[in-house]
C-alpha positions in Angstrom: 189.2 224.0 148.2 186.2 222.4 149.9 186.5 219.9 152.8 184.8 216.5 152.7 181.7 218.2 154.8 182.0 221.7 153.8 179.8 221.0 150.6 176.9 219.9 152.9 175.7 223.3 153.2 175.6 223.7 149.5 174.1 220.2 149.1 171.1 221.4 151.3 170.4 224.4 149.7 170.3 222.9 146.2 167.9 220.4 147.4 165.3 223.3 148.8 166.1 225.4 145.6 165.1 222.5 143.2 161.9 221.5 145.4 161.0 224.9 145.5 161.6 225.6 141.9 160.3 222.2 140.4 158.6 220.4 143.2 159.4 217.0 145.2 159.6 214.9 142.0 162.5 217.0 140.6 164.6 216.9 143.7 163.9 213.0 143.9 165.3 212.7 140.5 168.2 214.9 141.6 169.1 212.2 144.2 168.6 209.1 142.2 170.4 210.5 139.0 173.0 213.2 139.9 173.9 211.5 143.3 173.0 207.9 142.9 173.5 207.6 139.2 176.8 209.7 139.0 178.6 210.7 142.1 178.0 207.6 143.8 178.6 204.9 140.9 181.5 203.4 142.9 178.9 201.7 145.3 177.0 199.9 142.4 180.3 198.8 140.7 181.5 197.4 144.0 178.3 195.4 144.3 178.4 194.1 141.0 181.9 192.7 141.7 181.4 191.4 145.2 177.9 191.8 146.2 177.6 192.7 149.8 180.9 192.4 150.6 182.0 194.8 147.8 179.3 197.4 149.5 180.9 196.7 152.8 184.3 197.4 151.8 183.3 200.5 149.9 181.3 202.1 153.0 183.8 201.2 155.3 186.4 203.1 153.1 184.1 206.1 152.9 183.5 206.2 156.5 187.3 206.4 157.0 187.6 209.2 154.5 184.8 211.1 155.9 185.6 210.7 159.5 182.1 208.9 160.2 181.3 207.7 163.7 179.5 204.5 162.4 179.8 200.7 162.5 179.2 198.5 159.5 178.4 194.9 160.0 178.6 192.2 157.4 176.7 188.8 158.0 176.9 186.7 154.5 175.5 184.0 156.0 172.3 185.7 156.7 172.5 187.8 153.8 172.7 190.9 155.9 174.7 194.3 155.6 174.1 196.8 158.6 174.9 200.1 159.5 174.5 201.9 162.8 175.4 205.7 162.5 176.2 207.2 166.1 177.1 210.6 164.5 176.5 211.6 160.9 179.2 214.1 159.8 176.9 215.4 157.1 174.0 216.3 159.1 176.3 217.2 161.9 177.6 219.8 159.7 174.3 221.5 159.1 173.5 221.2 162.9 176.8 222.7 163.9 176.4 225.5 161.2 172.6 226.3 162.1 171.7 225.2 158.4 167.9 224.4 157.5 167.1 225.7 154.2 165.5 222.4 153.1 162.4 220.6 154.5 164.4 217.3 155.2 167.9 217.0 154.5 168.0 213.4 155.9 165.7 212.1 153.1 168.5 212.3 150.5 170.1 209.4 151.7 167.5 206.8 151.0 166.8 209.0 147.9 170.1 208.1 146.2 170.8 204.8 147.7 167.6 202.9 147.0 167.4 203.6 143.2 171.3 202.9 143.1 170.9 199.6 144.9 167.9 198.3 143.1 169.8 198.4 139.7 172.4 195.7 141.5 169.7 193.8 142.9 170.1 194.9 146.6 167.3 195.9 148.7 167.1 198.3 151.5 165.2 196.1 154.0 164.6 198.5 157.0 166.1 201.9 157.8 165.2 204.4 160.4 167.0 208.1 161.0 166.1 210.8 163.8 166.9 213.7 162.0 169.7 214.6 164.8 172.6 212.5 163.1 171.8 209.1 164.3 170.5 206.1 161.9 170.5 202.6 161.2 169.6 200.3 158.3 169.9 197.0 156.9 170.4 195.6 153.3 170.3 192.1 151.5 170.5 190.9 148.1 167.3 190.0 146.5 168.4 187.0 144.5 169.2 185.1 147.7 165.9 185.1 149.2 165.0 181.3 149.9 162.0 181.2 152.1 158.4 182.5 152.6 159.8 184.5 155.5 162.2 186.5 153.1 159.0 187.9 151.6 158.6 190.0 154.8 160.7 192.7 156.5 164.5 191.4 156.8 165.0 190.5 160.4 167.6 187.9 161.0 168.9 187.8 164.6 171.5 190.4 163.5 168.8 193.1 162.9 167.0 192.8 166.2 167.3 195.5 168.7 170.6 195.3 170.7 172.0 192.4 169.0 174.3 194.2 166.4 177.5 195.6 167.4 177.0 199.4 168.4 173.3 199.3 167.8 172.5 203.0 167.9 169.0 202.4 169.3 170.8 201.7 172.7 172.4 205.2 172.7 170.7 208.0 174.7 170.8 210.1 171.6 168.5 207.9 169.6 165.6 209.5 171.7 166.2 212.7 170.0 164.3 214.0 167.1 161.6 212.3 165.1 161.6 209.0 163.4 161.3 208.3 159.7 161.3 204.7 158.6 161.5 202.7 155.5 160.7 199.1 154.9 161.7 197.0 151.8 162.6 200.3 149.9 159.2 202.1 150.8 159.1 205.0 153.3 156.1 204.1 155.9 153.5 206.4 157.4 154.8 208.7 160.1 152.7 207.7 162.6 150.9 204.4 163.2 147.5 206.2 163.7 146.2 209.3 161.7 146.9 210.1 158.1 148.5 207.1 155.8 151.3 209.5 154.7 154.8 209.6 155.1 154.9 213.5 154.6 154.9 215.5 157.8 153.2 218.1 156.0 150.3 216.1 154.5 150.1 214.5 158.1 149.7 217.8 159.8 147.4 219.3 157.2 145.2 216.2 157.7 145.2 216.1 161.2 144.1 219.6 161.9 141.5 219.4 159.1 138.9 218.4 161.6 139.0 221.9 162.8 137.2 224.9 161.2 139.3 227.6 163.2 141.7 227.3 166.0 142.3 229.2 169.1 146.1 230.1 169.4 146.9 230.9 172.7 150.1 233.1 172.6 150.1 234.9 176.0 152.9 234.1 178.6 151.9 233.5 181.1 148.8 232.1 179.9 145.5 233.2 181.0 143.8 231.5 183.9 140.5 231.1 181.7 139.3 232.0 178.3 136.0 233.6 177.4 132.9 231.2 177.2 132.6 231.7 173.5 135.8 229.8 173.2 135.1 226.9 175.2 135.3 223.7 173.2 137.0 225.0 170.1 139.9 223.5 168.7 143.2 225.0 170.5 146.8 225.3 169.6 149.2 226.3 172.5 152.7 225.9 173.9 153.9 223.3 176.3 154.1 225.9 179.0 150.5 226.9 178.7 149.3 223.0 178.7 151.4 222.4 181.6 150.3 225.2 183.7 146.5 225.5 182.6 145.7 222.1 181.0 143.2 222.5 178.0 141.7 226.0 179.1 138.2 224.4 178.2 139.7 224.1 174.6 140.1 220.9 172.6 143.8 220.9 172.8 144.7 219.8 169.1 148.4 220.8 169.2 151.0 221.6 171.9 154.2 223.0 170.5 157.3 222.4 172.6 158.7 225.8 173.1 162.5 225.4 171.9 163.5 228.5 173.7 162.3 227.1 177.3 160.7 223.7 177.2 158.7 222.5 180.4 159.1 218.8 179.7 158.4 217.9 183.4 155.3 219.8 183.4 154.5 218.4 180.0 155.2 215.0 181.2 152.9 215.5 184.3 149.8 216.9 182.3 150.1 214.7 179.2 149.1 211.1 180.9 146.4 212.8 182.5 144.5 213.0 179.4 145.2 209.4 178.5 141.4 208.2 178.7 140.4 210.6 176.2 141.7 212.1 173.2 145.3 213.8 173.6 147.1 216.7 171.8 149.6 216.4 169.1 152.9 217.1 170.2 155.1 219.6 167.9 158.3 220.8 168.0 160.5 223.3 165.6 163.7 221.5 165.6 165.6 224.3 164.9 169.4 223.1 164.3 170.9 225.6 166.7 168.7 224.5 169.7 169.3 221.8 172.2 168.1 218.3 171.2 165.4 217.2 173.5 164.5 213.8 175.0 160.8 213.3 175.5 160.9 209.6 175.2 162.7 209.1 178.7 159.7 211.1 180.1 157.1 208.6 178.5 156.1 211.3 175.9 155.8 210.6 172.3 158.3 212.2 170.0 156.9 215.6 168.7 156.2 216.1 164.9 158.3 218.8 163.1 156.5 222.0 162.1 159.5 223.6 159.9 159.0 221.4 157.1 155.4 222.9 156.6 156.3 226.2 157.4 159.3 226.2 154.7 157.1 224.5 152.0 154.2 227.4 152.4 156.9 230.2 152.6 155.8 231.0 156.5 159.4 230.6 157.4 162.9 231.0 155.8 165.7 229.9 158.0 168.3 232.5 158.6 171.7 231.0 159.9 172.9 232.6 163.0 169.8 234.7 163.2 167.3 234.6 166.2 164.6 232.1 166.0 160.9 233.1 166.1 159.5 232.9 169.5 156.9 229.9 170.3 154.2 232.3 170.0 155.0 233.7 166.6 155.5 229.9 165.4 152.1 229.1 166.6 150.6 231.9 164.6 152.8 230.8 161.3 151.5 227.2 161.9 147.7 228.3 161.9 148.5 230.3 158.8 150.3 227.4 157.0 147.5 225.1 157.9 145.3 227.8 156.1 143.0 228.0 159.4 141.3 231.1 160.7 142.9 231.9 163.9 141.6 233.6 167.1 144.4 234.8 169.1 144.0 234.3 173.0 146.3 236.6 174.2 
């Protein structure tokens, strides 16, 4: 008999299989119809019976059954139901068991919740998750919108940072991972600047599309200089190389934070030095079995994930418990996934 979290590994593998076999539209239908439309129907029934209060009671009961470390806050006066997840048992199961078959497991929550809630007139105003087991969000009943301000993002006092009980954004763990964000049932672009897409694979392809070729620096320790023929070309390197050698005369488009031996202090010292000019895009593998890193407290942006693109293009298949590719190998795989001719500077 499966425990209340044991199914999560099968869940995630199924998402990957459906996505790979029939495409992203198929996995979106799976989330909306099989999960939201069937297995989670008790939420829509609760909302029809008692609105946000019914959803509140049902989610609180789910949290008790599944040992969720979260807080649900109901404020009917402000038409607001909010949750703060401090440790997701579902994503936590994958992290604890080194599972990462699909491109993005966390997306399935909004994938089933939004279609289900739309059927009962409830809107997800805001939602963010960091892919490390922490998330938060707010919901409201659309038939109770009463003013022009209600047409925008739902931000009554209880939705402001720090004002809700147990706001996960005040927790140091919130600095881990990378953020996906929804507003009014719509997933938002991954970053404020760059490609206007919420898909990290599309974002990376668009960002690196400016380069005809990539100089991939794989040597460790990195060379002190590169041949003059490579100067000014687009570069892809590790955080250690960037910290020790700077741009090596390249245009450093991408810097991969090494999952095995990250040099965050060196990266933090070097990264602001280029603040007056273009700075490289920080990248990370986010392997489930590696330590979660906090770049935010060092004044660095959250790195974007490379695994979704490597998985989608078939360059990488995760083997639980197996050795992870080296940072140098990941750089080479990334160049291949981007379909960019690579010059290996090693």
